[in-house]
FITI-625957 format. One line per field, with one value per residue (C-alpha): residue number from 1; x, y, z. Coordinates in nm, 3 decimals. Example, Ala and Ser with C-alpha at 12.3 -4.5 7.8 and 13.67 -1.06 7.14 Angstrom:
FITI-625957
n = (1;2) .
X = (1.230;1.367) .
Y = (-0.450;-0.106) .
Z = (0.780;0.714) .
END
This chain:
FITI-625957
n = (1;2;3;4;5;6;7;8;9;10;11;12;13;14;15;16;17;18;19;20;21;22;23;24;25;26;27;28;29;30;31;32;33;34;35;36;37;38;39;40;41;42;43;44;45;46;47;48;49;50;51;52;53;54;55;56;57;58;59;60;61;62;63;64;65;66;67;68;69;70;71;72;73;74;75;76;77;78;79;80;81;82;83;84;85;86;87;88;89;90;91;92;93;94;95;96;97;98;99;100;101;102;103;104;105;106;107;108;109;110;111;112;113;114;115;116;117;118;119;120;121;122;123;124;125;126;127;128;129;130;131;132;133;134;135;136;137;138;139;140;141;142;143;144;145;146;147;148;149;150;151;152;153;154;155;156;157;158;159;160;161;162;163;164;165;166;167;168;169;170;171;172;173;174;175;176;177;178;179;180;181;182;183;184;185;186;187;188;189;190;191;192;193;194;195;196;197;198;199;200;201;202;203;204;205;206;207;208;209;210;211;212;213;214;215;216;217;218;219;220;221;222;223;224;225;226;227;228;229;230;231;232;233;234;235;236;237;238;239;240;241;242;243;244;245;246;247;248;249;250;251;252;253;254;255;256;257;258;259;260;261;262;263;264;265;266;267;268;269;270;271;272;273;274;275;276;277;278;279;280;281;282;283;284;285;286;287;288;289;290;291;292;293;294;295;296;297;298;299;300;301;302;303;304;305;306;307;308;309;310;311;312;313;314;315;316;317;318;319;320;321;322;323;324;325;326;327;328;329;330;331;332;333;334;335;336;337;338;339;340;341;342;343;344;345;346;347;348;349;350;351;352;353;354;355;356;357;358;359;360;361;362;363;364;365;366;367;368;369;370;371;372;373;374;375;376;377;378;379;380;381;382;383;384;385;386;387;388;389;390;391;392;393;394;395;396;397;398;399;400;401;402;403;404;405;406;407;408;409;410;411;412;413;414;415;416;417;418;419;420;421;422;423;424;425;426;427;428;429;430;431;432;433;434;435;436;437;438;439;440;441;442;443;444;445;446;447;448;449;450;451;452;453;454;455;456;457;458;459;460;461;462;463;464;465;466;467;468;469;470;471;472;473;474;475;476;477;478;479;480;481;482;483;484;485;486;487;488;489;490;491;492;493;494;495;496;497;498;499;500;501;502;503;504;505;506;507;508;509;510;511;512;513;514;515;516;517;518;519;520;521;522;523;524;525;526;527;528;529;530;531;532;533;534;535;536;537;538;539;540;541;542;543;544;545;546;547;548;549;550;551;552;553;554;555;556;557;558;559;560;561;562;563;564;565;566;567;568;569;570;571;572;573;574;575;576;577;578;579;580;581;582;583;584;585;586;587;588;589;590;591;592;593;594;595;596;597;598;599;600;601;602;603;604;605;606;607;608;609;610;611;612;613;614;615;616;617;618;619;620;621;622;623;624;625;626;627;628;629;630;631;632;633;634;635;636;637;638;639;640;641;642;643;644;645;646;647;648;649;650;651;652;653;654;655;656;657;658;659;660;661;662;663) .
X = (-8.649;-8.958;-9.137;-8.834;-8.837;-9.209;-9.159;-8.903;-9.156;-9.441;-9.268;-9.074;-8.819;-9.071;-9.282;-8.989;-8.918;-9.275;-9.263;-8.947;-9.125;-9.408;-9.161;-9.028;-9.383;-9.481;-9.152;-9.196;-9.456;-9.772;-10.023;-10.310;-10.122;-9.969;-10.097;-10.258;-10.030;-10.046;-9.939;-9.884;-10.163;-9.933;-9.906;-10.271;-10.441;-10.755;-11.019;-10.902;-10.811;-10.445;-10.376;-10.112;-9.907;-9.868;-10.154;-10.340;-10.722;-10.813;-10.668;-10.848;-11.046;-11.009;-10.776;-10.921;-10.941;-11.102;-11.417;-11.611;-11.879;-11.731;-11.393;-11.271;-11.448;-11.208;-11.256;-10.998;-11.008;-10.742;-10.731;-11.101;-11.255;-11.135;-10.926;-10.668;-10.335;-10.012;-9.654;-9.440;-9.554;-9.913;-10.017;-10.279;-10.485;-10.715;-10.955;-10.983;-11.218;-11.348;-11.532;-11.314;-10.998;-10.769;-10.459;-10.215;-9.960;-10.219;-10.267;-10.127;-10.147;-10.084;-10.040;-10.127;-9.806;-9.600;-9.519;-9.741;-9.633;-9.730;-9.939;-9.854;-10.091;-10.129;-10.209;-10.575;-10.733;-10.793;-10.636;-10.337;-10.125;-9.843;-9.656;-9.659;-9.413;-9.648;-9.394;-9.477;-9.848;-9.943;-10.317;-10.549;-10.425;-10.556;-10.468;-10.625;-10.606;-10.632;-10.689;-10.771;-10.937;-10.818;-11.057;-10.903;-11.179;-11.035;-11.164;-11.035;-11.113;-11.020;-10.969;-10.929;-10.749;-10.584;-10.235;-10.162;-9.789;-9.785;-9.736;-9.514;-9.209;-8.992;-8.670;-8.622;-8.304;-8.042;-7.951;-7.805;-7.437;-7.419;-7.175;-7.221;-6.978;-7.188;-7.558;-7.801;-8.137;-8.401;-8.703;-8.943;-9.297;-9.532;-9.835;-10.109;-10.478;-10.521;-10.473;-10.114;-10.131;-9.763;-9.456;-9.103;-8.747;-8.425;-8.050;-7.923;-8.139;-8.192;-8.533;-8.532;-8.816;-8.941;-9.197;-9.500;-9.499;-9.771;-10.054;-10.354;-10.588;-10.344;-9.997;-9.773;-9.440;-9.191;-8.876;-8.605;-8.243;-8.004;-7.696;-7.426;-7.308;-7.660;-7.657;-7.920;-7.641;-7.416;-7.118;-7.118;-7.202;-6.915;-6.854;-7.127;-7.480;-7.814;-8.133;-8.435;-8.794;-9.091;-9.462;-9.758;-10.115;-10.449;-10.430;-10.109;-9.901;-9.559;-9.293;-8.931;-8.695;-8.328;-8.103;-7.725;-7.521;-7.180;-7.072;-6.768;-6.582;-6.237;-6.039;-5.871;-5.605;-5.266;-4.968;-4.655;-4.465;-4.193;-4.002;-3.957;-3.908;-3.549;-3.472;-3.216;-3.344;-3.198;-3.246;-3.570;-3.763;-4.077;-4.362;-4.611;-4.868;-5.148;-5.477;-5.794;-6.131;-6.458;-6.648;-6.414;-6.116;-6.162;-5.877;-5.846;-5.765;-5.455;-5.133;-4.805;-4.688;-4.311;-4.175;-4.511;-4.486;-4.821;-4.736;-4.428;-4.403;-4.751;-4.734;-5.057;-5.049;-5.223;-5.357;-5.121;-5.240;-5.203;-5.286;-5.555;-5.502;-5.143;-5.100;-4.774;-4.593;-4.244;-4.065;-3.732;-3.565;-3.330;-3.616;-3.522;-3.226;-2.903;-2.989;-3.280;-3.209;-3.526;-3.827;-4.164;-4.342;-4.712;-4.933;-5.294;-5.624;-6.000;-6.277;-6.597;-6.775;-6.532;-6.336;-5.968;-5.654;-5.280;-4.959;-4.643;-4.281;-3.951;-3.689;-3.326;-3.217;-2.879;-2.842;-2.468;-2.225;-1.908;-1.589;-1.299;-0.937;-0.633;-0.414;-0.563;-0.391;-0.081;-0.104;-0.380;-0.348;-0.499;-0.618;-0.624;-0.732;-0.464;-0.468;-0.785;-0.602;-0.631;-0.304;-0.235;-0.017;0.245;0.094;0.078;-0.057;-0.374;-0.305;0.064;0.365;0.445;0.124;0.131;0.021;-0.095;0.181;0.411;0.639;0.578;0.749;0.586;0.426;0.288;0.079;-0.257;-0.482;-0.791;-0.936;-1.314;-1.564;-1.939;-2.099;-2.445;-2.657;-2.529;-2.740;-2.579;-2.641;-2.747;-2.605;-2.656;-2.607;-2.691;-2.502;-2.550;-2.187;-1.986;-2.118;-1.807;-1.913;-1.916;-1.563;-1.337;-1.017;-0.990;-0.656;-0.669;-0.356;-0.318;-0.239;-0.602;-0.692;-1.017;-1.109;-1.152;-1.416;-1.692;-1.972;-2.284;-2.561;-2.433;-2.367;-1.993;-1.885;-1.735;-1.971;-1.915;-1.661;-1.661;-1.906;-1.694;-1.400;-1.587;-1.489;-1.821;-1.913;-1.753;-1.507;-1.328;-1.266;-0.907;-1.016;-1.140;-0.979;-0.845;-1.071;-0.986;-1.189;-1.075;-1.126;-1.125;-0.836;-0.971;-0.864;-0.552;-0.210;-0.107;-0.032;0.298;0.237;0.593;0.612;0.606;0.952;1.004;0.770;0.588;0.230;-0.004;-0.237;-0.614;-0.628;-0.765;-0.488;-0.141;0.178;0.206;0.444;0.573;0.950;0.963;0.745;0.522;0.629;0.505;0.210;0.412;0.764;0.905;0.762;0.854;0.521;0.558;0.196;0.167;-0.203;-0.517;-0.775;-1.149;-1.448;-1.797;-1.856;-1.514;-1.597;-1.289;-1.164;-0.867;-0.917;-0.656;-0.608;-0.653;-0.542;-0.542;-0.419;-0.415;-0.099;0.087;0.361;0.360;-0.013;-0.108;-0.208;-0.284;-0.071;0.034;-0.099;0.114;0.102;0.300;0.099;-0.218;-0.093;-0.057;0.222;0.491;0.386;0.102;-0.198;-0.520;-0.626;-0.963;-1.186;-1.563;-1.791;-2.156;-2.301;-2.567;-2.837;-2.695;-2.534;-2.234;-1.902;-1.584;-1.236;-1.038;-0.808;-0.440;-0.203;0.096;0.389;0.460;0.831;0.976;1.346;1.453;1.590;1.278;1.141;0.903;0.671;0.814;0.759;0.756;1.051;1.007;1.093;0.758;0.589;0.258;0.012;-0.341;-0.643;-0.823;-1.170;-1.445;-1.817;-2.090;-2.323;-2.676;-2.823;-2.570;-2.451;-2.093;-1.807;-1.624;-1.291;-1.456;-1.300;-1.516;-1.440;-1.464;-1.647;-1.424;-1.457;-1.692;-1.949;-2.286;-2.190;-1.820;-1.590;-1.265;-1.135;-1.024;-0.708;-0.498;-0.488;-0.760;-0.778;-0.987;-1.029;-0.980;-1.084) .
Y = (-5.571;-5.640;-5.336;-5.116;-5.228;-5.164;-4.813;-4.735;-4.829;-4.633;-4.322;-4.140;-3.868;-3.579;-3.757;-3.769;-3.404;-3.308;-3.528;-3.349;-3.018;-3.142;-3.214;-2.860;-2.726;-2.887;-2.826;-2.461;-2.187;-2.153;-2.439;-2.200;-2.041;-2.363;-2.443;-2.782;-3.071;-3.147;-3.497;-3.563;-3.738;-4.019;-4.125;-4.174;-4.509;-4.455;-4.701;-4.791;-5.099;-5.043;-4.888;-4.626;-4.809;-5.094;-5.318;-5.513;-5.506;-5.640;-5.978;-6.005;-6.310;-6.650;-6.890;-7.137;-7.448;-7.789;-7.825;-8.152;-8.288;-8.633;-8.523;-8.511;-8.290;-8.012;-7.803;-7.533;-7.516;-7.247;-6.972;-6.906;-6.692;-6.327;-6.399;-6.135;-6.304;-6.165;-6.275;-6.414;-6.780;-6.894;-7.241;-7.384;-7.687;-7.866;-8.157;-8.376;-8.678;-8.902;-9.234;-9.356;-9.259;-8.957;-8.964;-8.822;-8.721;-8.502;-8.268;-7.924;-7.591;-7.276;-6.920;-6.677;-6.559;-6.849;-7.207;-7.494;-7.687;-8.029;-8.085;-8.339;-8.557;-8.456;-8.674;-8.593;-8.826;-8.668;-8.336;-8.209;-7.902;-7.691;-7.374;-7.085;-6.798;-6.500;-6.220;-6.096;-6.077;-5.725;-5.686;-5.925;-6.274;-6.584;-6.949;-7.263;-7.635;-7.903;-8.276;-8.589;-8.913;-9.258;-9.262;-8.948;-8.706;-8.365;-8.084;-7.754;-7.497;-7.125;-6.921;-6.542;-6.393;-6.067;-6.035;-5.740;-5.668;-5.444;-5.070;-4.870;-4.753;-4.502;-4.350;-3.989;-3.966;-4.082;-4.197;-4.544;-4.558;-4.192;-4.074;-3.844;-3.717;-3.656;-3.713;-3.825;-3.681;-3.950;-3.879;-4.137;-4.186;-4.468;-4.519;-4.782;-4.795;-5.014;-4.868;-4.889;-5.028;-5.041;-4.850;-4.863;-4.770;-4.890;-4.888;-5.229;-5.324;-4.967;-4.817;-4.472;-4.232;-4.037;-3.760;-3.775;-3.438;-3.492;-3.737;-3.815;-4.111;-4.328;-4.191;-4.033;-3.856;-3.923;-3.727;-3.739;-3.668;-3.928;-3.810;-4.073;-4.011;-4.014;-4.180;-4.427;-4.609;-4.818;-4.691;-4.410;-4.527;-4.571;-4.727;-4.891;-4.877;-5.016;-4.817;-5.049;-4.928;-5.165;-5.104;-5.340;-5.280;-5.399;-5.708;-5.811;-5.741;-5.620;-5.431;-5.405;-5.165;-5.122;-4.830;-4.847;-4.541;-4.475;-4.288;-4.109;-3.918;-3.989;-3.752;-3.850;-4.116;-3.955;-4.143;-3.929;-4.004;-3.739;-3.813;-4.074;-4.006;-3.899;-3.841;-3.570;-3.267;-2.942;-2.658;-2.683;-3.001;-3.155;-3.225;-3.487;-3.718;-3.941;-3.831;-4.041;-4.046;-4.228;-3.903;-3.718;-3.497;-3.122;-3.013;-2.665;-2.813;-3.009;-2.849;-2.912;-2.705;-2.704;-2.666;-2.558;-2.210;-2.115;-1.781;-1.842;-2.220;-2.335;-2.497;-2.548;-2.884;-2.916;-3.233;-3.388;-3.355;-3.728;-3.866;-3.659;-3.852;-3.725;-3.374;-3.189;-2.871;-2.733;-2.573;-2.395;-2.519;-2.224;-2.037;-2.236;-2.126;-2.316;-2.370;-2.596;-2.966;-3.176;-2.983;-3.158;-3.192;-3.187;-3.299;-3.198;-3.252;-3.250;-3.445;-3.298;-3.373;-3.156;-3.439;-3.351;-3.559;-3.513;-3.715;-3.576;-3.680;-3.530;-3.489;-3.392;-3.057;-2.982;-2.639;-2.602;-2.633;-2.842;-2.677;-2.693;-2.596;-2.639;-2.509;-2.632;-2.560;-2.772;-2.842;-3.102;-3.378;-3.722;-3.878;-4.241;-4.442;-4.660;-4.824;-4.628;-4.302;-4.057;-3.983;-3.701;-3.739;-3.495;-3.217;-3.274;-3.121;-3.317;-3.275;-3.360;-3.137;-3.199;-3.025;-2.660;-2.392;-2.036;-1.800;-2.089;-2.099;-2.428;-2.639;-2.751;-3.059;-2.985;-3.180;-3.006;-3.169;-3.051;-3.119;-3.135;-3.211;-3.170;-3.000;-3.025;-2.762;-2.611;-2.730;-2.721;-3.040;-3.249;-3.599;-3.667;-3.410;-3.576;-3.464;-3.532;-3.610;-3.478;-3.569;-3.706;-3.609;-3.239;-3.208;-3.013;-2.814;-2.492;-2.342;-1.990;-1.807;-1.478;-1.305;-1.344;-1.085;-1.246;-1.378;-1.753;-1.733;-1.476;-1.362;-1.450;-1.334;-0.997;-1.082;-1.016;-1.379;-1.595;-1.876;-1.986;-2.033;-1.733;-1.834;-1.642;-1.881;-2.212;-2.412;-2.467;-2.520;-2.704;-2.420;-2.319;-1.949;-1.834;-1.663;-1.983;-2.184;-2.536;-2.774;-3.121;-3.371;-3.476;-3.813;-3.906;-4.090;-4.360;-4.324;-4.521;-4.497;-4.393;-4.058;-4.009;-4.085;-4.018;-3.789;-3.411;-3.284;-2.936;-2.765;-2.957;-3.081;-2.782;-2.788;-2.804;-3.066;-3.338;-3.582;-3.693;-3.752;-4.051;-4.330;-4.464;-4.501;-4.424;-4.260;-4.460;-4.529;-4.295;-4.422;-4.421;-4.562;-4.464;-4.113;-3.783;-3.777;-3.746;-3.839;-4.095;-4.067;-3.996;-3.846;-3.912;-3.746;-3.833;-4.206;-4.258;-4.044;-3.949;-3.596;-3.569;-3.537;-3.559;-3.563;-3.915;-4.175;-4.315;-4.674;-4.845;-5.048;-4.870;-4.648;-4.423;-4.345;-4.421;-4.058;-3.948;-3.738;-3.376;-3.100;-3.021;-2.645;-2.647;-2.931;-2.729;-2.400;-2.219;-1.965;-1.889;-1.645;-1.629;-1.861;-1.883;-2.231;-2.311;-2.613;-2.652;-2.930;-2.990;-3.217;-3.473;-3.214;-2.963;-2.723;-2.569;-2.483;-2.330;-2.310;-2.001;-1.970;-2.041;-1.822;-2.009;-1.870;-2.114;-2.147;-2.307;-2.367;-2.359;-2.624;-2.622;-2.968;-2.896;-2.612;-2.344;-1.978;-1.757;-1.521;-1.146;-1.152;-1.322;-0.988;-0.915;-1.203;-1.150;-1.150;-1.413;-1.317;-1.094;-1.015;-1.109;-0.815;-0.958;-0.678;-0.668;-1.028;-0.900;-0.991;-0.708;-0.697;-0.623;-0.884;-1.122;-1.278;-1.620;-1.695;-1.811;-2.148;-2.029;-1.868;-2.032;-2.108;-2.156;-2.179;-2.237;-2.515;-2.451;-2.243;-2.423;-2.701;-2.907;-3.265;-3.563;-3.902;-4.196;-4.543) .
Z = (-0.591;-0.808;-0.675;-0.747;-1.110;-1.127;-0.995;-1.257;-1.522;-1.374;-1.239;-1.512;-1.432;-1.457;-1.198;-0.955;-1.018;-0.930;-0.623;-0.516;-0.574;-0.361;-0.081;-0.101;-0.109;0.218;0.393;0.476;0.522;0.729;0.700;0.623;0.337;0.205;-0.145;-0.202;-0.287;-0.655;-0.753;-1.121;-1.307;-1.402;-1.041;-0.966;-0.901;-1.107;-1.220;-1.569;-1.766;-1.693;-1.355;-1.366;-1.105;-1.351;-1.236;-1.505;-1.486;-1.831;-1.920;-2.251;-2.365;-2.205;-2.380;-2.629;-2.411;-2.457;-2.249;-2.237;-2.008;-2.074;-1.944;-1.583;-1.335;-1.234;-0.922;-0.844;-0.467;-0.423;-0.514;-0.512;-0.783;-0.769;-0.461;-0.375;-0.323;-0.187;-0.202;-0.480;-0.468;-0.524;-0.407;-0.643;-0.531;-0.772;-0.724;-1.035;-1.055;-1.332;-1.326;-1.610;-1.425;-1.464;-1.680;-1.421;-1.686;-1.856;-1.561;-1.650;-1.474;-1.677;-1.557;-1.833;-1.992;-1.853;-1.946;-1.822;-1.513;-1.385;-1.075;-0.811;-0.610;-0.246;0.055;0.000;-0.258;-0.600;-0.490;-0.685;-0.628;-0.771;-0.676;-0.922;-0.941;-0.965;-0.928;-1.277;-1.202;-1.100;-1.054;-1.239;-1.312;-1.485;-1.455;-1.591;-1.536;-1.805;-1.754;-1.963;-1.850;-1.946;-2.243;-2.387;-2.291;-2.199;-1.984;-1.843;-1.578;-1.566;-1.251;-1.222;-0.924;-0.835;-0.700;-0.474;-0.518;-0.215;-0.179;-0.408;-0.211;-0.393;-0.256;-0.363;-0.159;-0.101;-0.450;-0.487;-0.391;-0.289;-0.024;0.275;0.538;0.852;0.784;0.517;0.416;0.363;0.141;0.003;-0.127;-0.027;-0.253;-0.273;-0.367;-0.059;0.287;0.408;0.758;0.845;0.734;0.878;0.787;0.941;0.901;0.996;1.294;1.411;1.334;1.177;1.252;0.951;0.940;0.711;0.536;0.277;0.232;0.010;0.002;-0.184;-0.113;0.153;0.157;0.438;0.518;0.783;0.862;1.000;1.188;1.166;1.523;1.669;2.015;1.895;1.713;1.941;1.743;1.486;1.137;0.894;0.557;0.351;0.495;0.379;0.433;0.432;0.390;0.424;0.380;0.432;0.318;0.446;0.225;0.397;0.087;0.184;-0.013;0.095;-0.081;0.002;-0.073;-0.031;0.063;0.212;0.521;0.389;0.658;0.519;0.303;-0.023;-0.042;-0.100;-0.240;-0.260;-0.581;-0.594;-0.273;-0.005;0.363;0.429;0.062;-0.003;-0.195;-0.314;-0.560;-0.764;-0.689;-0.833;-0.595;-0.708;-0.554;-0.673;-0.516;-0.528;-0.356;-0.433;-0.383;-0.617;-0.541;-0.514;-0.746;-0.598;-0.257;-0.360;-0.244;-0.066;0.228;0.275;0.626;0.774;0.621;0.470;0.312;0.098;0.085;-0.014;-0.356;-0.550;-0.728;-1.064;-1.234;-1.486;-1.845;-1.916;-1.571;-1.394;-1.070;-1.053;-0.917;-0.976;-0.884;-0.826;-0.534;-0.517;-0.198;-0.211;-0.042;0.267;0.475;0.514;0.881;0.782;0.752;0.778;0.638;0.626;0.293;0.378;0.088;0.148;-0.033;0.021;-0.148;-0.288;0.040;0.234;0.396;0.422;0.450;0.444;0.410;0.562;0.525;0.632;0.364;0.399;0.259;0.102;-0.053;0.005;-0.280;-0.270;-0.142;-0.388;-0.345;-0.570;-0.287;0.040;0.375;0.412;0.785;0.766;1.028;1.031;1.355;1.448;1.750;1.906;2.247;2.332;2.264;1.975;1.796;1.550;1.243;1.128;0.913;0.538;0.218;0.118;-0.257;-0.222;-0.191;-0.559;-0.675;-0.777;-0.529;-0.580;-0.704;-0.794;-1.094;-1.272;-1.538;-1.863;-1.705;-1.361;-1.112;-1.058;-0.800;-0.618;-0.277;-0.328;-0.053;-0.056;0.241;0.391;0.560;0.885;1.177;1.524;1.717;1.418;1.450;1.080;0.804;0.470;0.162;-0.205;-0.278;-0.571;-0.916;-1.086;-1.439;-1.345;-1.204;-1.440;-1.436;-1.638;-1.743;-1.890;-2.013;-1.830;-2.157;-2.263;-2.003;-1.886;-1.542;-1.509;-1.231;-1.184;-0.957;-1.158;-0.921;-0.806;-0.441;-0.470;-0.426;-0.698;-0.792;-1.153;-1.428;-1.659;-1.938;-2.189;-2.143;-2.119;-2.431;-2.608;-2.974;-3.261;-3.334;-3.014;-2.965;-2.910;-2.591;-2.428;-2.152;-2.173;-1.979;-1.857;-1.655;-1.309;-1.143;-0.774;-0.611;-0.378;-0.017;0.063;0.222;0.570;0.724;0.907;1.274;1.391;1.696;1.654;1.744;1.610;1.614;1.886;1.855;1.892;2.189;2.163;1.888;2.114;2.034;2.137;1.941;1.715;1.810;1.478;1.444;1.071;0.808;0.571;0.216;-0.061;-0.264;-0.585;-0.556;-0.895;-0.935;-0.772;-0.588;-0.214;-0.144;0.136;0.221;0.019;0.250;0.242;0.406;0.524;0.457;0.300;-0.002;-0.208;-0.138;-0.377;-0.755;-1.027;-1.404;-1.543;-1.626;-1.277;-1.250;-0.914;-0.855;-1.135;-0.994;-1.300;-1.284;-0.924;-0.854;-1.210;-1.443;-1.475;-1.701;-2.008;-2.063;-2.388;-2.543;-2.478;-2.624;-2.294;-2.343;-2.090;-1.825;-1.582;-1.615;-1.414;-1.300;-1.137;-1.081;-1.073;-0.947;-0.873;-0.613;-0.702;-0.633;-0.877;-0.629;-0.807;-0.647;-0.789;-0.646;-0.575;-0.878;-0.840;-1.040;-1.181;-1.380;-1.664;-1.746;-2.058;-2.127;-1.762;-1.536;-1.317;-1.249;-0.960;-0.869;-0.645;-0.553;-0.862;-0.893;-0.899;-1.268;-1.333;-1.276;-1.107;-1.095;-1.238;-1.011;-1.225;-1.091;-1.231;-1.233;-1.478;-1.532;-1.529;-1.740;-2.020;-2.000;-2.016;-1.785;-1.613;-1.433;-1.098;-0.870;-0.667;-0.330;-0.164;0.161;0.444;0.611;0.888;0.656;0.584;0.224;0.294;-0.009;0.179;0.398;0.756;0.714;0.973;1.229;1.062;1.188;1.080;1.242;1.007;1.118) .
END
């Protein structure tokens, strides 16, 4: 390491640049036409007081020492005068004699520029020795010995020597700590005013052959290329490597220089931050990952490919403004079809060396909206397993027979309940179809008097299908508009109760349901004993998620509020006559669903206590649907439709003979 430091002092940056130019000069072209190699003046080893390689030739005057013929006789046996020494440690042996005796404690050996050291007596009489660290001596050196006899007479002896620090070995490439993917170019200079008799390079224990491309009397340039998978290596090189160069001159002085580099054939490290494997996604999602690499990340290479589609689903990820290691982008999963369930998110990146890497996870996709109905089919049947057989219950209305249906006449306070179930993507054969589930805070009921003359639900994207509550009737702002609907939150009723598993008598149990008649002797009790509600079972779906939603309060164990309360039309300024009622809900991924509106004829001052078919005197019912014109932002009376239960984005439940197994 001493010689490396010396080189840094003696070879400034311009010198290295010219050396590099020299390498380029000798690397190509015809030998006859090749111009002579020009080394910079500052690199020569000329005869001067200070050699340009850092060697000292002029030590200045001798130190002012005490010299006396009466003092001890001092003979420096090693080193001899002007001896050339090599290595870092110099053994100095001195013979000191005096008829009056030598004061052993007075013996001191001093290397010019260093602190004195004591000498110790050897096995040879009157011979003393010490070891000097001469690493700082480059070129001429001076040492002296001082001694005093027992009478106090002092004497001293000076010795000049020359230390040969060995050849200069300078790596031009690779640079310290640099990284390479497949091979490394080795370039170095060896210089010495003494003939270099041996030069070798190696990686580990494997010798590396370099070619001498330029040479003068006192210096040579060596170059070579090392392939990391070269058969000379027992196994291909990887990770940190040490390149060792050694040179020995005719004096036996040896220089060893090491250069560390890294075999980097690995792409960047990728840590996905935005999703985990199997996570459910939908609508617009953020894609983000932390990307790092010791060689540096190539920012333009960072991207995420969704579902292995390179044309329309390749998302370029950009560095975050506050955290450059974090790369971010967005993708609209609605570009994927409803038949896709487990797309792969493939995060990819390359480093500045060209090494590539990728991390890939499957995520679950849910782009279907919840299905909502205020008037679901009334022939729903529950299934149960009993004695290894599947039984079917008698048909029932999931929201209760006391809840209002479409085209019913209703009293002032009427039960309005909704069946709401989230749906996942449609993939035949999939054993698991993940869903987001209904987001409770988004479930609302909207009641709009028919006299207002506006639809309650609209087609907002122009495809002809109803998909949103009419924005003109949503009650927003601190001063409600007279043309707005009444909105009320709904809450889920936890699954409970029992379906009626008495046998089907008339009509008989339909065929093809995969079940047999129940065998109960009597029906179950209603959920609420003291109210008119006839509900006996609250259905669930998926992993026992609630499917029936009602107007709160909902108090378990309280017969008056066990299934919620009714809607009071008069208390909410809904006049007699037709009213449009619809519900909306989003799933946890933001997919929005709306129910088909039910039209109810509100009656005041009659003896009606329960909903029932509206009389002819109620007049024609409104359609309650419309279309939002995207250009004008206005709502028109053009009716929209609802997708049936077999469509990709179904908005209706199975119209008849639906069964569900409850365990």
